[in-house]
C-alpha positions as CSV (number, residue, x, y, z in Angstrom):
1,M,32.7,14.4,-5.4
2,A,33.6,15.0,-9.0
3,G,36.0,12.8,-10.7
4,S,38.0,14.9,-13.4
5,G,40.3,12.0,-15.0
6,R,43.5,13.4,-13.7
7,R,44.8,12.7,-10.1
8,P,43.1,15.2,-7.5
9,E,45.3,17.9,-5.7
10,H,43.6,17.6,-2.4
11,R,43.1,21.1,-1.5
12,G,40.0,21.1,0.8
13,P,36.9,19.6,0.4
14,P,35.7,18.6,-3.4
15,E,32.7,20.8,-3.3
16,L,35.0,23.8,-2.9
17,F,37.7,22.6,-4.7
18,Y,35.6,22.1,-7.9
19,D,34.2,25.6,-8.0
20,E,32.4,26.9,-11.1
21,A,35.8,28.1,-12.6
22,E,37.6,24.8,-12.0
23,A,34.2,22.8,-13.4
24,R,34.3,24.7,-16.6
25,K,37.9,24.7,-17.1
26,Y,38.5,20.9,-16.9
27,T,34.9,20.0,-18.7
28,Q,36.5,22.1,-21.6
29,N,40.1,20.5,-21.7
30,S,40.2,18.1,-24.7
31,R,42.7,15.9,-22.7
32,V,40.6,15.4,-19.3
33,V,37.9,14.7,-21.6
34,E,39.9,11.8,-23.8
35,I,41.1,10.3,-20.3
36,Q,37.6,10.4,-18.7
37,S,36.1,8.8,-21.6
38,Q,38.7,6.1,-21.6
39,M,38.5,5.1,-18.1
40,S,34.8,5.2,-18.1
41,E,35.2,2.6,-20.9
42,R,37.1,0.4,-18.9
43,A,34.9,0.7,-15.9
44,V,31.8,-0.2,-17.9
45,E,33.8,-3.0,-19.4
46,L,34.7,-4.4,-16.1
47,L,31.2,-4.2,-15.0
48,G,30.7,-7.4,-17.2
49,L,26.9,-6.0,-18.2
50,P,24.7,-8.0,-20.2
51,E,24.6,-7.5,-24.0
52,D,20.8,-8.0,-24.2
53,R,19.1,-5.2,-22.5
54,P,19.9,-1.8,-21.2
55,C,20.8,-1.6,-17.3
56,L,20.5,1.0,-15.0
57,L,23.8,2.3,-13.3
58,L,24.9,4.5,-10.6
59,D,27.7,7.2,-11.4
60,V,29.3,8.2,-8.0
61,G,31.1,11.3,-8.4
62,C,29.7,12.1,-11.8
63,G,31.0,15.6,-12.0
64,S,30.1,17.5,-15.0
65,G,28.6,14.2,-16.8
66,L,31.7,13.2,-18.9
67,S,31.3,9.6,-17.7
68,G,27.7,9.6,-18.1
69,D,27.8,10.3,-21.6
70,Y,29.6,7.0,-22.1
71,I,27.1,5.2,-20.2
72,S,24.4,6.8,-22.6
73,E,26.6,5.9,-25.7
74,E,26.6,2.3,-24.8
75,G,22.5,2.3,-24.4
76,H,22.3,2.2,-20.6
77,Y,20.6,4.6,-18.4
78,W,22.2,6.2,-15.3
79,I,21.8,8.6,-12.2
80,G,24.6,10.8,-11.2
81,M,25.5,11.8,-7.5
82,D,28.2,14.4,-6.9
83,I,28.9,16.9,-3.9
84,S,29.9,19.7,-6.2
85,P,26.9,22.0,-7.1
86,A,29.2,23.6,-9.7
87,M,29.9,20.4,-11.4
88,L,26.1,19.7,-11.5
89,D,25.6,23.0,-13.1
90,V,27.7,22.3,-16.1
91,A,26.1,19.0,-16.3
92,V,22.4,20.7,-16.7
93,E,23.9,23.0,-19.3
94,R,25.4,20.1,-21.3
95,E,22.0,18.5,-21.2
96,V,23.1,15.2,-20.3
97,E,20.8,12.2,-20.4
98,G,21.1,10.9,-16.9
99,D,19.4,12.2,-14.0
100,L,21.6,14.3,-11.1
101,L,21.3,14.3,-7.6
102,L,23.4,16.7,-5.2
103,A,24.7,14.8,-2.4
104,D,27.9,13.5,0.0
105,V,28.3,9.8,-0.6
106,G,29.9,9.9,2.5
107,H,26.2,10.4,4.1
108,G,25.5,7.2,2.3
109,I,23.6,6.1,-1.1
110,P,20.0,7.4,-0.6
111,F,18.1,4.6,-2.8
112,R,16.0,1.6,-2.1
113,P,17.5,-2.1,-2.0
114,G,18.6,-3.6,-5.4
115,T,17.9,-0.3,-7.7
116,F,20.9,-0.6,-9.6
117,D,22.2,-3.2,-12.2
118,G,25.9,-1.6,-11.6
119,C,28.2,1.3,-10.1
120,I,30.9,3.1,-11.5
121,S,33.1,5.9,-10.2
122,I,35.7,7.8,-11.6
123,S,38.7,9.7,-9.6
124,A,36.1,10.2,-6.8
125,V,36.3,7.5,-3.9
126,Q,39.6,8.7,-2.2
127,W,38.1,11.9,-1.4
128,L,36.3,10.2,1.4
129,C,39.7,9.6,3.0
130,N,40.1,13.2,3.9
131,A,38.6,14.5,7.1
132,D,37.4,18.0,5.8
133,K,35.3,18.9,8.8
134,K,35.8,18.1,12.6
135,S,32.7,15.4,12.5
136,H,34.3,13.4,9.5
137,S,35.9,10.0,10.5
138,P,37.0,8.3,7.1
139,P,36.6,5.0,8.2
140,K,32.9,5.5,9.3
141,R,32.2,7.7,5.9
142,L,33.9,5.0,4.0
143,Y,31.6,2.3,5.7
144,R,28.3,4.5,5.3
145,F,29.3,4.9,1.6
146,F,30.0,0.9,1.2
147,S,27.4,-0.7,3.0
148,T,24.4,1.6,1.5
149,L,26.0,0.9,-2.1
150,Y,25.8,-2.5,-1.3
151,T,22.0,-2.3,-0.5
152,A,21.5,-0.1,-3.7
153,L,22.8,-2.9,-5.8
154,A,21.3,-5.9,-7.4
155,R,22.4,-9.1,-6.2
156,G,25.0,-10.5,-9.2
157,S,26.1,-7.0,-10.1
158,R,29.2,-5.1,-9.6
159,A,30.5,-1.7,-8.8
160,V,33.9,-0.7,-10.4
161,L,35.7,2.3,-8.6
162,Q,38.6,3.9,-10.5
163,L,40.8,5.8,-7.4
164,Y,44.1,7.4,-7.1
165,P,45.1,6.0,-3.9
166,E,47.6,8.3,-2.4
167,N,49.6,5.3,-0.5
168,S,49.2,1.8,0.7
169,E,47.8,2.7,3.8
170,Q,44.9,4.6,2.1
171,L,44.2,1.7,-0.5
172,E,44.0,-0.7,2.5
173,L,41.7,1.2,4.5
174,I,39.4,1.7,1.1
175,T,39.4,-2.1,0.5
176,A,39.0,-2.8,4.5
177,Q,35.7,-1.0,4.6
178,A,34.4,-2.3,1.2
179,M,35.1,-6.2,3.0
180,R,33.5,-5.0,6.1
181,A,30.4,-3.8,4.0
182,G,30.0,-7.1,2.5
183,F,31.6,-6.6,-1.1
184,T,34.1,-9.5,-2.3
185,G,36.2,-8.5,-5.3
186,G,39.7,-7.1,-5.8
187,M,41.7,-4.5,-7.3
188,V,42.4,-4.8,-11.1
189,V,45.5,-2.8,-11.9
190,D,46.0,-1.7,-15.5
191,Y,50.0,-1.0,-16.9
192,P,51.1,-1.6,-13.3
193,N,54.9,-0.8,-14.6
194,S,54.1,2.5,-16.2
195,A,54.1,5.8,-14.2
196,K,51.8,7.5,-16.4
197,A,49.1,4.8,-17.9
198,K,48.8,2.9,-14.5
199,K,45.3,2.9,-13.2
200,F,43.5,1.2,-10.1
201,F,40.2,-0.2,-10.5
202,L,38.4,-1.6,-7.3
203,C,36.3,-4.5,-8.7
204,L,33.5,-5.3,-6.2
205,F,30.8,-8.2,-6.4
206,V,27.6,-8.2,-4.8
207,G,26.1,-11.4,-3.1
208,T,28.6,-13.7,-5.6
209,S,32.1,-14.4,-6.1
210,G,33.6,-14.7,-9.6
211,T,36.6,-14.6,-11.7
212,L,38.4,-11.2,-11.3
213,P,39.3,-9.5,-14.6
214,K,43.1,-9.2,-15.9
215,G,44.3,-5.9,-15.7
216,L,45.4,-4.6,-19.2
217,G,49.2,-4.8,-20.0
218,T,49.7,-7.8,-18.0
219,E,50.7,-11.2,-19.0
220,C,49.0,-13.2,-16.0
221,A,46.6,-16.0,-16.7
222,N,42.8,-15.3,-15.0
223,E,43.2,-15.9,-11.2
224,E,40.4,-17.4,-9.1
225,L,38.7,-15.0,-6.6
226,H,38.9,-15.9,-3.1
227,Q,36.6,-14.8,-0.7
228,A,37.1,-11.0,0.1
229,K,40.7,-11.2,-1.3
230,F,42.2,-7.8,-2.6
231,T,45.6,-8.2,-4.8
232,N,47.2,-5.7,-6.8
233,E,50.2,-7.7,-7.8
234,R,50.5,-8.4,-11.5
235,T,53.3,-9.7,-13.7
236,R,55.4,-7.0,-15.6
237,F,54.2,-5.1,-18.6
238,R,56.9,-5.8,-21.7
239,N,57.7,-2.7,-22.5
240,A,61.2,-0.9,-23.2
241,K,62.2,1.3,-19.8
242,G,61.2,4.9,-20.8
243,K,59.1,4.3,-23.7
244,S,55.3,5.0,-23.1
245,V,53.2,2.3,-23.0
246,K,49.8,4.3,-24.6
247,K,50.1,3.7,-28.3
248,S,52.5,0.9,-28.3
249,R,51.6,-2.4,-30.1
250,D,50.7,-4.1,-27.2
251,W,48.3,-1.3,-25.9
252,I,46.7,-1.3,-29.4
253,L,46.2,-5.3,-29.2
254,E,44.5,-4.8,-26.0
255,K,42.5,-2.1,-27.1
256,K,41.4,-3.9,-30.2
257,E,40.7,-7.2,-28.5
258,R,38.6,-5.2,-26.0
259,R,36.2,-3.8,-29.0
260,R,35.9,-7.3,-30.4
261,R,34.5,-8.5,-27.1
262,Q,32.1,-5.8,-27.4
263,G,31.2,-6.9,-30.6
264,K,32.5,-4.1,-32.7
265,E,34.3,-4.3,-36.1
266,V,38.0,-4.3,-35.9
267,R,40.6,-4.6,-38.4
268,A,42.2,-8.0,-38.4
269,D,45.8,-7.7,-36.6
270,T,49.1,-7.9,-39.1
271,K,52.6,-7.4,-38.4
272,Y,51.7,-3.7,-39.3
273,T,49.7,-3.4,-36.3
274,G,51.3,-0.4,-34.1
275,R,54.1,0.4,-36.6
276,K,54.5,3.9,-36.9
277,R,54.6,5.2,-40.6
278,R,57.6,6.9,-42.0
279,P,56.8,10.5,-43.0
280,R,56.6,11.3,-46.9
281,F,58.0,13.8,-48.6
């Protein structure tokens, strides 16, 4: 159930779609690697991990370990699960620092209660909505996944699942099974009015209710989280129609602020921030 950092075309089950050739192709694609890194960074940020200690995270649909690379860079430990042997073979060749497990998460998360301090998943959960075999029931597979994930996570932790829903019905199916399993939380949508930059992050809370993080590229204030209330409505992102959101002034300011919250050194904001330089001759 590999997450490639791009919207997958559902041509059969993921273990067949992500064969050896496909696994190597996207792992060597610099554009895919960049997107995967950005989404992994955002997912880990949304976990709200403590800053004073390393954590053990579960990476669902870890693929060749691109998202795990970011987790390791941040000083955390991780275990990755994926259904594609080809993806995991590439991860082994790349000598990733996390432990790897070949498994179908639709059969459940096979770990003891409270094992993990958090969970991320990049571009993988929507695969559970496919009925690739006659025995597959998407609602049952989703519930099995969410109920066992809830058990495997420590109380007070979070799971952040980036996904590409095909439609509103699929999104409702996924969130309904998450609520049924005991999670609270909601949908965080980054850049909701951008066709290219828009990203869905299902942010789930285990055992506690908190404030749902604000999506990037939005102007809304923090919203109070209600029990098992999932929302994806955000105010409009101020950007001229047709312009790319990425690399805009607002995008740069959001990224700088995010790095400040992580305790990293960032240059001060000025009127020149995000302004394009004129070419020199």
